[in-house]
Residue, then its C-alpha position, 0 to 999 in steps of 0.5 A: m773939493k769946495n773952495i774954502a774962500g767961498l765958505m769964509g765969506f758970506r752971501e747976501d742971498v742967504r736966509v735963515l729960518d727958525a723952525t723951533l716951534r714947528d719941528g720942535g712942536l713935534v716933540n711936545d705936541f706944540y705945548f709951548t707957553d706964550e712967554f716962551c714963544k714971545e721970547l723966542y721971537r725977541t731972540n730971533i730978532k736979536a740974532g738976525v734970523d730972517y723967518m720964524e716958522i711958528g707951527y702947522k695949519a692942521d685940519k681941525t677935522m682930522f686932528d683933535k684940538d684937545k690933544f695938541g697945543k695951539w701951534k698945531f693949528c696956528e689960528e689967527e687969533d692965537i697968532v695975534k695974541v702972542f705976536g701982535d704986540f710986535s712990529n713985524e720985525i721978523k717974517l712969520g710962516i707956517m707949514a701946511d701938509v698936503g692932505r692934512c690941511n683945509y687950506k682953502q678955508d683955514i689959510i686966509k688972505k695975507s692982507e688979513s693975517m700976520l703970516d708972511l710965508i706958507r710952506v707946503a710939505t709934500y711927497v713927490n707923488t702928491m706934487p699936483a696937490a702941492i702945486d694947487m696949495i702953492e697957487d692958492a697961497k700965492n693968490k692970497g698974497y703969501e710967499t711960498t716954499c715947497n718942502i719935498m719930504a723923504v727925498s732920500t726914498a725918491q728916484e732921481g727921475d721922479i725928483k726931476v719931474a717934480l722939480d720941473m713941475l715946481g719950476h712952472s709953478p709960482v713957488d718962491c723956494v724949493y727945499i731939499v728935505d732929508s726927512f730920515g737923516s739918512l743922506y751924506p754930504e756927497q749926496i746933498a751935493r748931488l741933490a743941490d746941483l739938481y735943485c739949483e739947476m732947476g732954480a737957475k732955470y726957473g728963477k727959484k730959490i733953493g732951501m735945505h732942511a736937515h735931520n740929525n739921525q747920523q749927526l750930519a744935519f749941520a754938516n749937510t747944511i754946510e754942504a748945501v750952503g757951499d753948493g749954492v743953497d740959500w734958505l737954511d732951516a735950523t732950530y734952537a738946540g736942534m729941537g725937532r722930531g726924533a734926532g732933531n735938526c741942524s742947530m741954530e747955534n751951529l749954523l749962526g756960529f758958522l755963517r760969516n754974515p755980520k747980520y747974524n749974532l750968536y750970543p742971543v741964541i746961546k742965552f735963549i738956550e741957557e734960559h729956556m731950552v735947558k728947562l724944556k729938557e729938564e721938564g721931560a721934552t726928549w729929542g736929539y741924537d741917539l743910537q736908535y735914530l742912527m739906525t733908522g738913518i743908516l737904513n733910510q727908514h722913517p724914525r717913527t719906530a725909533i721914537a716909539f723905542t725912545k718913549e718906551n725907555r727901551k735900551d735893547y739896541s741890538a734887538y731893535y736893530n734886528e727888528l729893523t733889519t728883519q722887517d718883511 
């Protein structure tokens, strides 16, 4: 059992990253207004958030620009237009998916960009390509993370090999990512031990990105903090794909570091996130996401269930459990 005194204090090394525009963008195809983005930036400053992930660097030859908002692609002119009037009071980052990003061309040198952080998203079996992306970003001057997705489906031996490969890479931080929201705190504890052992050996930070399919995103993030994980992802009102993420209001309410301020977060949710839901954006815990979480399955079918306004939960459960 964890020492409660450890959770009642705070660690200087903890960093909070707001992923609302990126993970939340999966809910509304990245169609956020410029004023929403600017006010989110201002709120993150007031709240003491350390990093703000503003979207993806998606390959424009693979994704139709007419079908997505600007934060699917995060072109430099758009970043400057929205955030250029601010004085770099918070670090900006983007996510680049292995196989879905023309990183050599689309990620420019840090000296020419407002971005500070490149987050490379990969699966265990695409680690060599991920490391090439990490090396490219580091050579261009960026901080980097590697987010190992769907770790709940990977064998421990494969995870260990991937972590050792990352240990020898120039990556700054390696993330535990519960993509399907299927993990329990006990499993997070074991993974955190594994990741933190690598981090201590190679001088890497460890991060946590949780999904809320079983209403455990916040609990799993707390578990990770108690296990020595330093970088913590959250989104306002938990906005994110499907069941969403660890909510910023939960996380900042929990962290004892006086640099973090909960009130601006609550104010932003009241004035902006409620409006998004009223306008039709749909995310958050529901029974269909619980089912995919319990079964350790990708939530794509649950997302489709939601979009079709289905309510036949028992039939859907049978569909999930009788797949070939």
